[in-house]
C-alpha positions in Angstrom: -182.3 -46.7 56.2 -180.0 -43.9 55.2 -176.8 -44.1 57.2 -174.4 -42.0 55.1 -171.4 -42.6 57.3 -168.5 -44.1 55.3 -167.3 -47.7 55.3 -163.8 -47.6 56.7 -161.3 -49.8 54.9 -157.6 -50.2 55.8 -154.7 -52.2 54.5 -150.9 -52.3 55.0 -150.5 -50.7 51.6 -152.4 -50.3 48.4 -153.4 -54.0 47.6 -156.6 -53.5 49.6 -157.9 -51.4 46.8 -159.1 -54.7 45.4 -161.6 -54.8 48.3 -162.6 -51.2 47.6 -163.3 -52.1 44.0 -165.5 -55.0 45.1 -167.3 -52.8 47.5 -167.8 -50.1 44.9 -169.2 -52.7 42.4 -171.5 -54.2 45.0 -172.5 -51.1 47.0 -172.2 -48.1 44.7 -174.4 -46.0 47.1 -172.0 -46.4 50.0 -169.2 -44.0 50.7 -165.8 -45.4 51.5 -162.8 -44.1 53.3 -159.7 -46.1 52.4 -156.5 -45.9 54.5 -153.3 -47.5 53.2 -150.3 -47.7 55.5 -147.7 -47.1 52.8 -145.2 -45.7 55.3 -144.8 -49.2 57.0 -145.7 -51.7 54.3 -145.1 -54.7 54.2 -146.5 -56.1 57.4 -145.7 -59.7 56.5 -142.3 -59.7 58.1 -143.4 -58.1 61.4 -144.4 -59.6 64.7 -148.0 -60.3 65.6 -147.7 -57.7 68.4 -146.5 -55.0 66.0 -149.2 -55.8 63.5 -151.8 -55.5 66.2 -150.4 -52.1 67.3 -150.5 -50.8 63.7 -154.0 -52.1 63.2 -155.3 -50.3 66.3 -153.6 -47.0 65.1 -155.2 -47.3 61.6 -158.6 -48.3 63.1 -158.4 -45.2 65.3 -158.0 -43.0 62.3 -161.1 -44.6 60.6 -163.0 -44.2 63.8 -162.2 -40.5 63.8 -163.6 -40.4 60.2 -166.9 -41.7 61.7 -166.7 -45.1 60.0 -169.8 -47.1 60.6 -167.9 -50.4 59.9 -164.2 -51.3 59.7 -163.0 -53.6 56.9 -159.6 -55.1 57.4 -158.5 -55.5 53.7 -155.3 -57.3 54.6 -154.8 -61.0 55.2 -151.9 -60.5 57.5 -153.8 -58.2 59.8 -156.9 -60.3 59.5 -154.9 -63.4 60.6 -153.7 -61.9 63.9 -155.6 -58.7 64.9 -159.4 -59.1 64.4 -160.2 -60.2 68.0 -158.2 -57.2 69.3 -160.0 -54.8 67.0 -163.4 -56.2 67.9 -162.6 -55.8 71.6 -161.4 -52.2 71.2 -163.9 -50.7 68.8 -167.7 -50.5 69.0 -168.5 -50.7 65.3 -168.5 -54.1 63.3 -165.1 -55.3 62.2 -164.8 -57.5 59.2 -161.7 -59.2 57.9 -161.0 -61.1 54.7 -160.2 -64.6 56.1 -163.6 -65.7 57.5 -165.5 -64.7 54.3 -162.9 -66.4 52.1 -163.0 -69.6 54.2 -166.8 -69.7 54.1 -166.9 -69.3 50.3 -164.2 -72.0 49.8 -166.2 -74.5 51.9 -169.3 -73.8 49.8 -167.4 -74.2 46.6 -165.3 -77.4 47.2 -166.6 -80.7 45.8 -163.8 -83.0 46.9 -163.1 -81.4 50.3 -159.5 -80.4 49.4 -158.8 -76.7 49.5 -155.6 -74.9 48.5 -154.5 -71.6 50.0 -151.8 -69.2 48.7 -150.7 -66.1 50.6 -147.8 -64.2 52.1 -145.4 -66.0 54.5 -147.1 -64.3 57.5 -150.6 -65.3 56.6 -149.6 -68.9 55.8 -147.5 -69.1 59.0 -150.4 -68.0 61.1 -152.5 -70.9 60.0 -155.5 -68.6 60.0 -157.2 -70.1 56.9 -156.8 -73.6 58.2 -158.4 -72.6 61.6 -161.3 -70.8 59.9 -161.9 -73.7 57.5 -161.7 -76.5 60.1 -163.8 -74.5 62.6 -166.7 -75.1 60.2 -165.7 -78.5 58.8 -163.1 -80.6 60.6 -163.0 -83.1 57.8 -161.7 -80.6 55.2 -158.2 -81.0 53.8 -156.2 -77.8 53.5 -152.9 -77.4 51.6 -151.3 -74.0 52.1 -148.3 -72.5 50.4 -146.5 -69.2 50.9 -146.1 -67.3 47.6 -143.8 -64.3 48.5 -142.7 -63.5 45.0 -146.2 -62.7 43.7 -146.7 -59.3 45.4 -143.6 -57.8 43.8 -144.7 -59.0 40.4 -148.1 -57.5 40.9 -146.7 -54.2 42.1 -144.6 -54.1 38.9 -147.7 -54.6 36.8 -146.5 -57.9 35.3 -149.9 -59.5 34.8 -149.3 -61.0 31.4 -145.6 -61.9 31.5 -143.8 -65.2 31.0 -141.9 -64.7 34.3 -145.1 -64.3 36.2 -146.5 -67.5 34.6 -143.4 -69.4 35.4 -143.4 -68.4 39.1 -147.1 -69.1 39.4 -146.6 -72.6 37.9 -143.8 -73.2 40.4 -146.0 -72.2 43.3 -149.2 -73.9 42.1 -147.8 -77.2 40.8 -147.5 -78.8 44.3 -151.1 -77.9 45.0 -152.3 -79.3 41.7 -150.4 -82.5 42.4 -152.3 -82.8 45.7 -155.6 -82.5 43.6 -157.1 -79.5 45.2 -160.4 -78.4 43.6 -160.6 -74.9 45.2 -157.9 -72.3 45.5 -158.2 -69.4 48.0 -156.3 -66.2 47.0 -155.1 -65.4 50.5 -153.7 -61.9 49.8 -155.7 -58.9 48.7 -153.1 -58.2 46.0 -153.7 -61.6 44.3 -157.1 -60.9 42.7 -155.1 -58.7 40.3 -153.5 -61.9 39.1 -156.7 -63.9 38.7 -156.5 -64.0 35.0 -152.9 -65.2 35.0 -153.7 -67.8 37.7 -156.6 -69.2 35.6 -154.3 -69.3 32.6 -151.7 -71.3 34.5 -154.1 -73.7 36.2 -155.5 -75.0 32.9 -158.1 -77.0 34.7 -161.4 -76.6 36.4 -160.4 -75.2 39.9 -162.7 -72.8 41.7 -160.8 -69.6 42.6 -162.0 -67.9 45.8 -161.3 -64.1 45.6 -161.1 -62.8 49.2 -162.0 -59.3 48.0 -165.4 -60.1 46.5 -166.3 -62.4 49.4 -165.3 -59.7 51.9 -167.6 -57.2 50.1 -170.5 -59.7 50.3 -169.9 -60.0 54.1 -170.0 -56.3 54.4 -173.3 -56.1 52.6 -174.7 -58.8 55.0 -173.6 -56.8 58.1 -175.0 -53.5 56.7 -178.4 -55.2 56.2 -178.4 -57.1 59.5 -177.5 -54.0 61.6 -179.5 -51.5 59.5 -176.4 -49.5 58.5 -177.2 -49.1 54.8 -177.1 -45.8 53.0 -180.2 -45.0 50.9 -180.2 -46.7 47.4 -180.2 -43.3 45.7 -177.2 -42.0 47.8 -174.2 -41.0 45.8 -171.4 -42.9 47.4 -168.0 -41.2 47.4 -164.5 -42.7 47.7 -161.7 -41.0 49.6 -158.2 -42.4 49.7 -155.6 -41.6 52.3 -152.1 -43.0 52.6 -149.5 -42.7 55.4 -146.7 -41.9 52.9 -146.4 -40.7 49.3 -147.6 -43.3 46.9 -145.3 -45.2 44.6 -146.0 -46.4 41.0 -148.2 -49.3 42.2 -150.9 -46.8 42.9 -151.1 -46.1 39.2 -151.0 -49.9 38.4 -153.9 -50.5 40.8 -155.9 -47.6 39.6 -155.6 -48.4 36.0 -156.2 -52.2 36.5 -159.2 -51.8 38.8 -160.6 -48.8 36.9 -161.1 -46.8 40.1 -161.5 -43.1 40.3 -159.3 -42.2 43.3 -159.3 -38.4 43.1 -156.9 -36.4 45.3 -154.9 -38.7 47.5 -154.7 -37.5 51.1 -151.7 -38.0 53.3 -152.2 -38.9 57.0 -149.2 -38.6 59.4 -148.9 -41.3 62.0 -148.4 -39.9 65.5 
């Protein structure tokens, strides 16, 4: 196998770079084209119909880049648009919800899983559906955590305010005795250290970025889409509007070499 076409990854903004980091760590020989819709972020307050339309527009750009697989590195888009994308595009389409749900079911010991995410993701019930599709006995406690993304984008990873807000969000889930916590937003892995610090007990954290990367690896193998092991994988990053300071936060935290950022106008 030596399919050198890139893996196409898109997100509503820059948070999906956590998925890119996981892909780079797991599949360093694969080239990646990342597209962040910084002109229209956030998606969480938009209708499902609008999110679907945006997703098709972004996927079209990745298709024109000859992407061999499309990775939806956004929980909001994954919660509403995956079926539409799979119907409209010939290449495999992978979201972050199904891999995260599968990993959570494998990890839980008492059958009680907590999920935190944006309002749109939690409102969609996508994680509950994915979890119960595989195990109708699982208990799921979900909680919208809208203040976490702004804290992450400000780079406040080791701050008392962040710890206080995390505790405010997580305390109800801890009271319900969850033993597994799904980070249902691709921004949230950047707070994994702070979340572990606040939990102060043995709760398995499911990072949607790393589980998504493993699912990509499985599909590449299953469909013979791998690049050769000695291939020098390259990363290209394109945004739909000029980046803000969060790009520097993400780059420095994730230790990613992003190179020259391209701008892609939406027609």
